C-alpha positions as CSV (number, residue, x, y, z in Angstrom):
1,X,76.1,126.8,92.3
2,X,74.5,125.1,88.9
3,X,77.4,127.3,86.5
4,X,80.1,125.7,89.0
5,X,79.6,122.5,88.4
6,X,78.5,122.4,85.2
7,X,82.5,124.3,84.7
8,X,83.9,121.6,86.9
9,X,83.0,119.9,84.8
10,X,83.7,120.5,81.9
11,X,86.9,121.5,82.3
12,X,88.0,117.8,83.5
13,X,86.5,116.5,80.7
14,X,88.8,119.0,78.4
15,X,91.8,117.7,80.6
16,X,91.0,114.2,80.5
17,X,90.1,114.7,76.5
18,X,94.0,116.0,76.0
19,X,95.5,114.1,78.1
20,X,94.5,111.1,76.0
21,X,96.1,112.7,72.5
22,X,97.8,110.9,69.8
23,X,101.8,111.4,70.6
24,X,101.8,112.1,74.5
25,X,104.7,110.5,76.5
26,X,104.7,109.1,79.7
27,X,107.4,110.1,81.8
28,X,109.6,106.9,81.4
29,X,109.4,108.3,77.4
30,X,107.7,105.9,76.1
31,X,104.8,106.4,73.8
32,X,101.1,105.4,75.9
33,X,99.8,105.0,72.3
34,X,101.3,101.6,71.6
35,X,100.2,98.9,73.6
36,X,103.5,97.6,75.8
37,X,105.5,94.4,74.9
38,X,104.7,90.5,76.1
39,X,107.0,89.8,79.1
40,X,109.2,87.1,78.5
41,X,108.2,83.5,79.5
42,X,110.9,82.4,81.8
43,X,110.2,78.4,83.2
44,X,110.9,76.9,86.8
45,X,113.9,75.4,87.0
46,X,113.6,71.9,88.0
47,X,116.9,70.5,90.3
48,X,117.7,67.8,91.7
49,X,118.6,67.9,95.3
50,X,117.9,71.4,95.5
51,X,118.8,75.0,95.2
52,X,122.5,76.1,97.6
53,X,121.4,78.7,99.6
54,X,123.0,82.5,99.1
55,X,123.4,82.9,103.0
56,X,122.1,81.1,105.8
57,X,118.9,82.3,107.0
58,X,117.8,82.1,103.6
59,X,114.3,79.8,103.0
60,X,114.9,77.2,100.5
61,X,114.4,77.5,97.4
62,X,111.6,75.5,95.9
63,X,113.4,73.2,92.7
64,X,110.3,71.7,91.5
65,X,107.4,73.0,90.1
66,X,104.6,74.7,91.7
67,X,102.1,76.7,89.9
68,X,99.0,74.1,90.2
69,X,99.8,73.5,94.2
70,X,96.4,74.9,96.0
71,X,97.4,77.0,99.3
72,X,94.2,77.8,101.1
73,X,92.6,77.8,104.3
74,X,91.0,74.8,104.4
75,X,94.1,73.2,102.0
76,X,98.1,72.9,101.7
77,X,98.8,71.0,98.9
78,X,102.9,71.2,100.3
79,X,101.9,69.2,103.2
80,X,101.5,66.1,100.5
81,X,105.0,65.5,100.5
82,X,106.8,68.0,102.9
83,X,104.4,66.3,106.4
84,X,106.4,64.6,108.9
85,X,103.3,62.1,108.2
86,X,104.5,61.8,104.1
87,X,107.7,63.3,103.7
88,X,109.9,59.5,104.0
89,X,107.6,58.6,101.8
90,X,107.7,60.8,99.0
91,X,111.6,61.1,99.4
92,X,111.1,65.1,100.5
93,X,112.5,66.9,102.9
94,X,110.5,67.7,106.1
95,X,108.4,71.3,106.8
96,X,111.2,72.6,109.2
97,X,110.8,72.4,112.7
98,X,110.3,76.1,113.2
99,X,107.1,76.1,111.2
100,X,105.4,74.3,114.2
101,X,105.7,77.0,116.9
102,X,103.7,79.9,117.3
103,X,105.0,83.5,117.9
104,X,105.2,82.8,121.9
105,X,108.5,79.9,121.1
106,X,104.8,76.9,122.3
107,X,105.1,74.0,120.1
108,X,101.9,73.1,118.1
109,X,100.7,70.1,116.9
110,X,99.9,72.1,112.9
111,X,101.5,73.9,111.3
112,X,101.5,77.8,112.8
113,X,98.7,80.3,110.8
114,X,102.5,82.3,110.5
115,X,104.0,79.8,108.2
116,X,101.0,77.9,106.6
117,X,101.3,80.2,103.0
118,X,104.8,78.0,102.0
119,X,104.7,80.4,99.2
120,X,105.3,83.8,100.9
121,X,108.8,82.7,101.5
122,X,109.9,79.7,99.5
123,X,109.5,80.3,95.7
124,X,110.2,77.9,92.6
125,X,113.7,79.7,90.8
126,X,112.7,80.8,86.9
127,X,114.9,80.0,84.5
128,X,115.4,84.0,83.2
129,X,119.1,85.4,84.3
130,X,119.2,88.4,86.6
131,X,117.2,91.2,85.4
132,X,119.7,93.8,86.7
133,X,123.1,94.0,88.1
134,X,123.9,92.4,91.2
135,X,127.6,92.1,93.0
136,X,125.6,89.8,96.5
137,X,127.9,88.1,98.0
138,X,126.3,85.4,100.5
139,X,128.1,84.7,103.6
140,X,128.2,80.8,104.3
């Protein structure tokens, strides 16, 4: 029994060492010994008046920086400007009425937990172009 475990351990160790030998390529044909290139950094586009939607039911894109907004179980930075109480003073769009409905369609006095984490649907637009060719034509 001990001989089997020792043999298995030695076999696994030799396979691991063989896999880290130089010159080994990934399935994509890249040499895995080289560090990958750092991805290009894109900036968030700030768009006055908002970003046009591509299709009717698309959640609106966020036309400003949001990286420093805290959205946690205790607070939601988006609601500082977009809540029904503050949107007029902040000159920001009001959060949609659908965000105050529970799953059964009942109106709540607070944002539904299903809609509380804004960045699940609403994202900022980055300055980078399309990563792949895209021929999508939305319906207006």
